[in-house]
N, C-alpha and C positions, 0 to 999 in steps of 0.2 A: 456519469462516470465518477467513481469515487476511489480514493486511495484507502485500501483496507489495512487496518492495523490491529495489533493485539498488545495488551499490556505485558511488559516484561515481568518475570518472577520478581517479587518484592525483595527477595534476598539479593538479587543482582543490583537492583536500585539502591538498596541499603549499602552495599559494598562501594558503589560509586560516590555516595554522598557522605561516607563515614567521617571524613575530615572536615565537613562543613557544619557550621553551627546555624547559620542563617540562610534560608532558602526562599527563592521566589518561584512560583509555579505559573506556567503558561499552558493553556489548553487551546483547542481549536473548535470554532463554532460550526464547522462544515463537516468534513469527512470523519474526524475523530468523534464528533458529537453523534453522528449517525451510527457509527460503530460502537458507541457507548464505551469509548476508551479515553476520551479527552474532553468531554463536555463539562458543563458546570457541575453536575452531580459527581462525576468522576474526580474532578479537580478538588472538590470539597472533601471527598473521601480520602484522597491522597493527602490533603492538608491535615486531616485528623491522624492519619497514620504517621506522618512526619512528627507531629506534635507528641504523639505517644512515644516516639523515639527520643524525645527531649530536644527536638529541633525547633527553632523559631521560624515561622513562615512570615516573612516581611511583607508579603502581599501576593495576590494572584489575579489573573485575568484570563478570560477566554477570548482570544482574538477571532474576529469574524471568519477570516480565512487565513490561516497561519502562513501559507505559502505565497500569499499576495504581497505586493510591494507596500501595501498599507500597514504591514507589520512594523515597518520602521517608525511610522507615526505613533502606533500603539505603544511601542517600547519607549519612545521619547516621552510620551505622556506619563509613563510610570517611572521615569528616570530616578526619582529619589528613592522609592522603595526598592527598585532593582539595585541601585547603588549600595544599599544597606545589606544586600545579600552576598554570600560567598559564592554562590552559583545559582543557576536557573535550571529547574527541573522542567523539561518540556514534554508535554503530553500531546504530541502531534506526529505527523509522518516525518520521515527523514528530511524532506524538503523544508518543512516548517522549522525543524531544528536548525537547519543551516541558515534560514532566513533570520531567525532570532540571533544566532551566533554572529551574523554579519553586522548587526546593529546594536547589540546589547553591551559589548565590551566586557562580557563575563564568561566564565566557564559554563558550558551548557552540558546537561546530562539528559539523554533521551530516556523517557519512561516507557516508550512503546517500541515495538518492532514493526517495521513496514513489510507487509506480506505481498500485496499485488494491487494492480489497478483492476477494478471490477465494477459490476453493475448490481443493482438491487434485484433480487428475485421476487417472485410474486408475494412471498412472505417477506416483508420488508426488514426483517432482522437477519436475513440470510443474503450472502453475496457470492457471486461467481466471477472468477477471473475471466476477462474478455480479451486481454492483449498482453503479451509478454514483451512487447517492444523489441522484437528479435532482429529488426533491421532487414528482413527479407520476407515480405508479406506474400502469402500464397492464397489469400482469400478469393482471388479471381478464379482459382482452379477448384475451390472447395465450396462453392456456392455461399460464401460469406460465413462459413462455420470454421473457426480456427482450430486446426488439428494440434497445434502446439499447446494451447490452453485447455482444449476440450478432451484431449486424449492423455491418460495418465503417463503414457510412454512417449508422447510427443511425436508419434509416427506421422510421416508425411507422404507415404506411398501405400495407403490402404491399411486395413485392420491387421492386428496380430492374430496368431492362431488360437488365442484364448477367448476370443469373443464368442458368446453363446446366446443364441436367440436374440441378438440385438443388444445384449448387455455386456458391460465391461468386465474383464477378468479380474481386475484389481478391486473394483467396487461393483458388486452384483446388483446394486440398486440403481446404478447409473447407466444411462444409455450409451452404447458404444458410439464414440464420435464419428467413426467412419460409416456406421450404419445411418446416422443422421445425415451425413454428407451424401451418401449414396441415395437415400430417399429424396433429398431435396433436388439433387441433380436429375434424378429420374422424373420428378414432377416438372422440371424445367426442360426436359428432353435434351439434356446435355451430359449424358453418361460418358460420352466420348472423352470428356476432360479427365476421367479417371484413368484413361489409357496413357496419359503423359507421365513418364517416370521422372521424378524429381531427384536431383543430385543431393548428396548428403548436405545437411544444413551447414551453412557457412557462418559460424558465430563470430567470425572476424568482421562481419558487416556491422556489428554493434561496436561503435567506437568507444574505447575506454582510455582516458576519460572522454566522454561524449562532448562533441562540439560541432556545430554546423553553421555555415554562413550562407545566407540567401541574398544574392546580389540583385539589385533592381535592374 
């Protein structure tokens, strides 16, 4: 399971750092490295871009897992070079940016946009979303195939009228999610589950801001 990110347009990054002269860069050795958005190579390329703008890079590091609690120790170990910076450019997911902000005592600027939680496909440079964290899981009715992330329209009561020979109307190279669900339920001899009509998705189930308490 990986958090999938993409690099922001450099013009946006440049706008956010325009008033800073000294910048520290932090990347992530896990998800962002896998996505090629915040590993060592990408951090060094970003360093070069900043220097070409006349910025001074006071230092850089790739934290093993930016969203981990050990980020605090990594930031403390680099305290002097971080202190010399006006801000920190963070090449991680949004969670990693927040971790850095919690412990660095500096303005943070995200260099990446967080897209979704996903898995590696057979071609390990491609990723597919597997969970939208929607707060109302229907996988028990769909044979473990998520219609929210697998269907372009997020339909939860069967396919739309545009499906054609098992392919999606939006992306004709993609299998229709509900064809996949139907075929798997048929293999399991549980097509009866498709007869259950689901109520409209209740997006209020996703708490904003999210908070949960699990009592012992």
